[in-house]
C-alpha positions, -999 to 999 in steps of 0.1 A, spaced: 269 -39 71 250 -12 90 250 -13 128 234 8 155 248 22 188 241 50 213 255 83 202 287 96 219 299 132 225 325 128 197 296 120 172 279 154 176 299 171 148 291 143 124 254 142 135 251 180 129 264 175 94 239 148 87 210 169 99 223 198 78 223 175 47 188 163 55 175 198 58 190 207 24 174 176 9 140 185 24 142 220 10 151 208 -24 122 182 -23 96 209 -15 96 205 23 116 235 36 95 241 67 96 208 86 131 214 101 137 249 88 174 260 87 186 249 122 165 222 137 175 202 156 201 225 172 231 216 193 212 220 226 185 195 214 211 170 203 230 173 236 198 168 256 189 138 235 223 123 242 221 130 279 187 113 280 202 83 264 177 83 234 200 94 206 213 66 183 236 65 153 237 42 123 272 33 112 295 10 94 332 6 91 335 38 72 318 59 99 284 73 110 258 76 82 225 81 101 209 93 133 176 89 151 158 93 184 140 63 200 123 74 232 101 53 255 72 67 276 44 89 265 50 117 241 30 147 251 23 157 215 6 123 209 -19 127 237 -44 142 213 -49 129 178 -72 145 152 -91 128 123 -85 93 136 -72 73 165 -41 53 176 -42 16 170 -41 9 208 -32 25 241 -4 1 249 32 13 258 51 25 228 84 38 215 85 71 196 109 75 167 119 111 160 144 130 139 156 102 117 180 113 90 208 99 68 237 114 50 224 104 16 256 83 8 243 50 22 209 35 16 188 16 41 191 40 71 154 42 78 148 4 75 179 -3 97 167 21 124 131 9 124 142 -27 124 163 -20 154 134 -4 173 110 -32 163 134 -57 179 128 -39 212 91 -32 213 57 -42 200 45 -6 194 61 23 175 47 57 168 62 82 144 51 114 126 61 134 96 53 166 77 26 163 50 51 175 24 77 149 34 65 124 7 98 104 9 94 97 46 57 89 42 66 62 16 93 48 39 69 47 69 42 29 50 66 4 35 76 -6 70 40 -16 78 29 15 97 -7 25 96 -17 62 92 -38 70 123 -45 108 120 -29 141 127 -11 154 157 2 189 166 38 196 175 47 218 205 46 249 182 11 239 169 21 227 134 4 196 122 21 163 115 8 131 100 8 104 127 15 67 122 17 36 143 32 1 139 20 -27 161 33 -62 161 5 -84 149 -5 -118 164 -5 -138 131 -31 -162 145 -56 -133 146 -47 -116 113 -69 -121 83 -53 -124 49 -69 -106 20 -56 -117 -14 -63 -92 -42 -60 -109 -76 -63 -87 -107 -47 -70 -136 -31 -35 -140 -58 -18 -120 -49 -40 -90 -12 -35 -98 -18 2 -97 -8 13 -132 -5 51 -134 -21 63 -166 -3 96 -165 33 83 -161 30 47 -174 45 37 -141 29 26 -108 11 46 -82 28 47 -48 16 20 -24 -5 44 -3 -23 56 -34 -32 22 -48 -66 8 -38 -48 -21 -22 -27 2 0 -56 24 9 -76 -7 18 -48 -18 41 -50 15 60 -88 14 62 -89 -21 75 -60 -16 100 -37 -40 117 -61 -70 119 -57 -76 81 -28 -85 58 -33 -73 22 -16 -93 -5 -12 -75 -38 -13 -99 -68 -19 -75 -97 -3 -82 -131 -5 -59 -161 -24 -76 -190 -37 -105 -169 -69 -122 -183 -94 -146 -166 -88 -179 -184 -75 -168 -219 -40 -172 -233 -25 -140 -246 -10 -149 -280 23 -131 -271 23 -136 -233 4 -167 -224 18 -166 -188 -7 -137 -181 -36 -162 -180 -51 -158 -146 -61 -194 -144 -26 -208 -149 -11 -189 -119 -40 -190 -95 -33 -223 -76 4 -214 -71 -7 -180 -58 -32 -194 -34 -7 -220 -21 19 -193 -16 -3 -171 5 -25 -196 24 -44 -195 46 -64 -169 26 -95 -155 44 -108 -131 18 -102 -134 -20 -109 -103 -41 -111 -111 -79 -112 -82 -104 -104 -95 -139 -120 -93 -173 -109 -60 -189 -81 -76 -209 -104 -103 -221 -121 -75 -241 -90 -71 -263 -94 -74 -301 -74 -106 -302 -98 -125 -280 -131 -112 -294 -148 -125 -262 -184 -116 -251 -192 -103 -216 -211 -135 -207 -182 -157 -216 -157 -134 -198 -179 -136 -167 -180 -173 -170 -142 -173 -170 -143 -153 -138 -167 -178 -123 -143 -206 -133 -116 -188 -112 -140 -185 -82 -146 -222 -84 -109 -230 -84 -104 -207 -53 -131 -225 -34 -122 -260 -44 -84 -255 -40 -87 -238 -6 -111 -264 7 -84 -290 0 -53 -271 10 -64 -250 40 -88 -254 68 -115 -231 54 -130 -217 22 -123 -180 19 -149 -153 14 -148 -144 -22 -156 -109 -35 -162 -109 -73 -157 -74 -87 -169 -66 -122 -143 -42 -138 -148 -5 -145 -161 5 -179 -137 12 -207 -138 49 -215 -152 64 -247 -118 77 -257 -102 43 -261 -98 47 -298 -75 76 -293 -58 60 -263 -23 46 -264 -41 12 -259 -62 16 -291 -39 -10 -307 -55 -36 -284 -91 -25 -280 -118 -17 -305 -145 9 -298 -171 -18 -293 -152 -28 -261 -168 2 -245 -203 -12 -249 -192 -47 -240 -176 -35 -207 -209 -19 -198 -225 -54 -198 -200 -67 -173 -220 -59 -141 -251 -79 -151 -232 -109 -161 -208 -109 -132 -236 -104 -107 -253 -135 -121 -221 -155 -117 -216 -142 -81 -251 -153 -72 -246 -188 -87 -212 -192 -70 -226 -178 -37 -200 -151 -33 -201 -113 -27 -204 -89 -57 -192 -54 -64 -197 -34 -96 -165 -14 -97 -181 9 -123 -206 21 -97 -179 36 -76 -149 41 -100 -140 52 -135 -111 51 -158 -89 82 -164 -94 104 -194 -57 99 -202 -60 63 -214 -97 53 -209 -86 22 -192 -68 27 -158 -81 41 -126 -76 76 -114 -63 83 -80 -97 93 -68 -112 60 -82 -85 40 -63 -98 58 -31 -135 51 -38 -129 15 -48 -110 9 -16 -138 24 4 -164 2 -12 -144 -29 -6 -137 -19 30 -174 -17 36 -180 -52 22 -152 -68 41 -163 -52 74 -197 -68 68 -184 -104 62 
């Protein structure tokens, strides 16, 4: 079990080794300039320890990690470019966090420790330090802008603020692989900060909680012959009950209903989406104290290259034309159900790689469009 304590003079040799290992990892990962070949040096470490802000992460086998947690205003955070801090309340700054690579969980342990002592944390990292960026976002930090270090080099700046749950709005994003964040290039999943759900989280800020409920292959109300559990209707009530109270419900389903095995028409698919909207409203009226705002999103068009795509086994070419009829039918359903509507195809498009899944740029534009709608609610 990992523990944390203040660094002692006898830890300095081990701490220097950890930072050396971290610098080597950075260089090998395409980030050789953040800490160079000698940062932080012995004088910096000694000063940190004398100021009582240097901590180590350890277990019964010894010290595995190190970080600085400093209260008070950090001079390099006084000016922020391209954004703003979440608030001007007192904060703790976390700097120079590193692990030896032998034990996992150093970052989460350190941040958890700091969170237990403050309601506000600020942290920064180099634009090339992709690993650290993922760790930071996974801990609930919000990207706020860019700051300049003492030598004038830019750093991405983040802040975490303890939320008052009574004031936070829950946004439930219910969809298929384009909500899951399927990466058409790798067949894997886009990182959290590149999925439209993660981008939306950063755009909306700390007053909102984003719930990602995307499932590859999910339909509106149809049973897949091989995987019937992907029926969006069968899981919906359990999902709503798990995450209640829900304040905003974003529904983007229908693409998988165009598969050859279903032979469904756009009007019928839109009606299925409408059935889900009705379930959301009726169930939430019964199970929570208010009906959420619903945003019905008609999916992006299927690309012309679907016949040569890896997904050609599931979709005929006529699915392209049928997908282009979605917006009209979904808009009519949204009007009848008295909910908000967004035509995803007006702001996003599928990749040329598989003619089905969103590009990174489309994840950004879709998040921007949804952010605008939610702000207007």
